C-alpha positions in Angstrom: -162.7 -77.3 -24.6 -163.7 -80.9 -25.2 -165.8 -81.6 -28.8 -168.4 -83.8 -27.6 -170.3 -86.3 -30.5 -172.9 -89.1 -30.0 -171.3 -92.8 -31.0 -173.0 -95.8 -31.4 -171.1 -99.3 -30.7 -172.4 -102.4 -32.1 -171.7 -106.0 -32.3 -174.4 -108.4 -33.7 -177.5 -107.7 -31.7 -176.6 -105.4 -29.3 -175.9 -101.9 -29.9 -175.0 -99.4 -27.1 -174.9 -95.5 -26.6 -171.5 -94.4 -26.6 -170.1 -90.4 -25.9 -166.8 -89.3 -27.2 -165.0 -86.3 -25.9 -162.4 -85.3 -28.2 -159.6 -83.2 -27.6 -159.4 -79.3 -29.1 -155.9 -80.0 -30.8 -154.9 -82.2 -33.6 -152.6 -85.4 -33.8 -153.1 -88.4 -32.4 -154.0 -88.9 -29.3 -154.3 -91.5 -26.2 -157.5 -93.0 -25.3 -159.4 -93.2 -21.9 -162.6 -95.4 -22.3 -164.7 -94.7 -19.1 -167.0 -96.9 -17.4 -170.0 -95.9 -15.6 -171.6 -96.8 -11.8 -175.2 -97.2 -11.1 -177.7 -99.6 -11.2 -179.3 -98.5 -14.6 -177.4 -99.4 -18.2 -175.0 -96.5 -17.7 -176.0 -93.2 -18.1 -173.2 -91.1 -19.5 -173.9 -87.7 -18.4 -173.1 -88.6 -15.0 -169.5 -89.0 -15.8 -168.9 -86.0 -18.1 -167.3 -84.0 -15.1 -164.7 -87.0 -15.8 -164.6 -87.5 -19.8 -164.1 -83.5 -20.3 -161.2 -83.1 -18.2 -159.2 -86.1 -19.8 -160.5 -84.3 -23.3 -159.2 -81.2 -21.7 -155.8 -83.0 -20.8 -155.1 -83.9 -24.2 -157.3 -87.4 -24.3 -159.7 -88.9 -26.5 -162.5 -90.1 -23.5 -164.9 -92.5 -24.8 -168.0 -93.1 -21.6 -169.6 -96.0 -22.8 -173.3 -97.5 -21.8 -174.5 -101.3 -20.9 -176.5 -103.6 -22.3 -178.5 -104.7 -19.1 -179.0 -103.5 -15.4 -177.2 -106.3 -13.9 -173.8 -105.7 -14.3 -172.4 -109.4 -15.3 -171.5 -108.4 -19.4 -170.2 -105.2 -18.6 -166.5 -105.9 -19.6 -168.0 -107.5 -22.7 -169.8 -104.3 -23.7 -166.8 -102.0 -22.4 -164.2 -104.1 -24.8 -166.6 -103.2 -27.8 -165.3 -99.6 -26.8 -162.2 -100.5 -27.2 -162.9 -101.9 -30.4 -164.1 -98.5 -31.8 -160.9 -96.9 -30.2 -158.7 -99.0 -32.0 -160.6 -98.2 -35.8 -160.3 -94.6 -35.3 -156.7 -92.9 -37.1 -156.6 -90.2 -34.0 -156.3 -92.3 -31.6 -153.3 -94.6 -31.0 -154.1 -98.2 -30.0 -151.0 -98.6 -27.8 -151.8 -95.9 -25.3 -155.7 -96.6 -24.1 -156.2 -96.6 -20.7 -160.0 -97.1 -18.7 -161.0 -95.6 -16.1 -164.3 -96.3 -13.8 -166.5 -95.2 -11.3 -168.0 -98.0 -8.6 -170.0 -100.7 -10.7 -167.9 -98.8 -13.4 -164.0 -99.1 -11.4 -165.1 -103.0 -10.8 -165.7 -103.1 -14.5 -162.6 -101.4 -15.5 -160.8 -104.3 -12.9 -162.4 -107.0 -15.0 -161.5 -105.6 -18.8 -157.5 -105.2 -17.6 -157.9 -108.9 -16.4 -158.9 -110.0 -20.1 -158.0 -107.6 -22.2 -154.3 -106.3 -22.8 -155.5 -103.4 -24.8 -156.0 -101.5 -21.5 -152.7 -100.0 -20.4 -153.3 -98.4 -17.2 -155.8 -98.6 -14.7 -158.3 -96.3 -12.6 -160.5 -97.5 -10.9 -162.9 -95.1 -8.2 -165.1 -96.2 -5.5 -165.2 -99.9 -6.6 -167.1 -102.5 -4.9 -164.0 -105.1 -5.1 -165.8 -108.0 -3.1 -169.7 -107.7 -4.3 -170.4 -110.9 -2.2 -168.7 -109.8 0.9 -170.4 -106.7 0.6 -173.8 -107.7 0.1 -173.3 -110.3 3.0 -172.4 -107.4 5.4 -174.7 -104.8 4.4 -177.9 -107.2 5.7 -177.6 -106.1 9.2 -176.4 -102.4 9.5 -178.5 -101.5 5.9 -181.7 -103.6 5.3 -183.2 -101.5 2.6 -179.9 -101.3 0.7 -178.9 -105.4 1.3 -182.7 -105.4 -0.6 -182.4 -103.1 -3.3 -178.8 -104.9 -4.6 -180.2 -108.2 -4.0 -183.3 -107.4 -6.1 -180.9 -105.5 -8.5 -178.5 -108.8 -8.6 -181.8 -111.1 -9.3 -180.9 -112.9 -5.9 -179.1 -113.2 -2.7 -175.1 -114.6 -2.8 -176.0 -117.7 -1.9 -179.1 -117.8 -4.2 -176.9 -116.8 -7.4 -173.1 -117.8 -6.1 -171.8 -117.9 -10.1 -173.3 -114.6 -10.9 -171.5 -113.2 -7.8 -168.4 -114.7 -8.4 -168.1 -113.0 -11.6 -168.5 -109.2 -9.7 -165.6 -110.3 -7.1 -162.9 -108.2 -8.3 -160.6 -110.1 -5.7 -160.6 -112.9 -7.8 -159.1 -111.0 -10.9 -156.3 -109.4 -9.3 -154.0 -112.1 -10.5 -154.6 -111.6 -14.1 -154.1 -107.7 -14.2 -150.7 -106.7 -15.0 -151.3 -103.2 -15.9 -150.5 -100.4 -13.5 -153.6 -100.0 -11.4 -154.5 -96.3 -9.3 -157.2 -97.3 -6.8 -158.8 -93.9 -5.8 -161.1 -93.9 -2.5 -163.0 -91.6 -0.7 -162.6 -92.1 3.3 -166.0 -91.4 4.3 -167.2 -93.5 1.4 -170.7 -95.1 2.8 -171.7 -97.2 -0.5 -168.6 -98.9 -1.3 -166.6 -98.7 1.9 -162.7 -98.2 2.1 -161.8 -101.4 2.8 -162.5 -102.4 -0.7 -159.6 -100.2 -2.0 -157.3 -101.6 0.6 -158.5 -105.8 -0.3 -157.5 -105.1 -3.9 -154.0 -103.2 -3.5 -153.7 -106.0 -0.8 -154.7 -109.0 -4.1 -152.7 -107.0 -6.8 -149.2 -106.9 -5.0 -149.6 -110.5 -3.7 -150.5 -111.4 -7.1 -146.9 -109.9 -8.3 -148.2 -106.4 -9.5 -146.1 -103.3 -8.0 -147.9 -100.7 -10.4 -150.4 -100.3 -7.4 -151.3 -97.0 -6.1 -154.1 -96.7 -3.3 -155.2 -92.4 -3.7 -157.2 -92.0 -0.2 -159.4 -88.9 -0.5 -160.2 -87.8 3.3 -163.4 -87.0 3.9 -164.7 -87.7 0.8 -167.6 -89.5 -0.6 -168.8 -92.3 -2.8 -169.9 -89.4 -5.6 -167.1 -87.1 -5.2 -168.8 -84.9 -2.3 -166.8 -83.3 0.5 -168.8 -82.0 3.3 -168.8 -77.9 3.2 -166.5 -77.7 0.6 -168.3 -79.0 -2.9 -167.7 -82.0 -4.9 -164.0 -83.0 -5.9 -164.6 -83.5 -9.5 -161.1 -81.4 -10.5 -159.5 -83.3 -7.8 -160.4 -87.1 -9.0 -159.9 -86.4 -12.6 -156.8 -84.7 -11.7 -155.3 -87.9 -9.9 -156.2 -90.1 -12.8 -154.9 -87.7 -15.4 -151.5 -87.7 -13.8 -151.8 -91.5 -13.4 -152.4 -91.8 -17.1 -149.4 -88.8 -18.1 -147.1 -91.4 -15.5 -148.2 -95.1 -17.1 -149.6 -94.9 -20.8 
């Protein structure tokens, strides 16, 4: 059974809440940094289903939060989590992975592009081309479009630099770690195309340690109509990937 501990990450004036799920075994463990999604500053309990399963599989799992509702600085916040993990005597700094969902999946890819301490990546339902997504959603889901534009402080045309920093495809050339992209085929928040685009971009950049796991009829939040949430399935795919690549 995982042991849950509250942690505070700090750098200068930035103080961020985090939560560690420790394995119930002694010794030095590999670790997974867990990056949540959403339009707030990161809701830790939203990914307890992943963190506890990682801990039960023998990984120390640190779920982080963010300094802002907007995702621009998310990689810097995630790297504070890497700093913390690297300083723990019971964590192997050579075996640190990252798992993220939605916004956190994009964060996972962005962190991997800039920090070689990350040795393996799992991005679940990651929006890998946010500017394209916002422009395309305007015609068929105007309320969703308006929500994202308000969240981002403007449209892609009004805030081009901000949106460019959130275009995951642009980071592919700098991601050399093994990457697993998990994607539900019925995801109506982050369409299936985003995972396929990222796979292609990574392979074209020379990364051949890339896989896409398509979950038939599964939605953005692991839901499978009539059969419940697929938390065990998603976490199991991530654990298998980390076991193989760390």
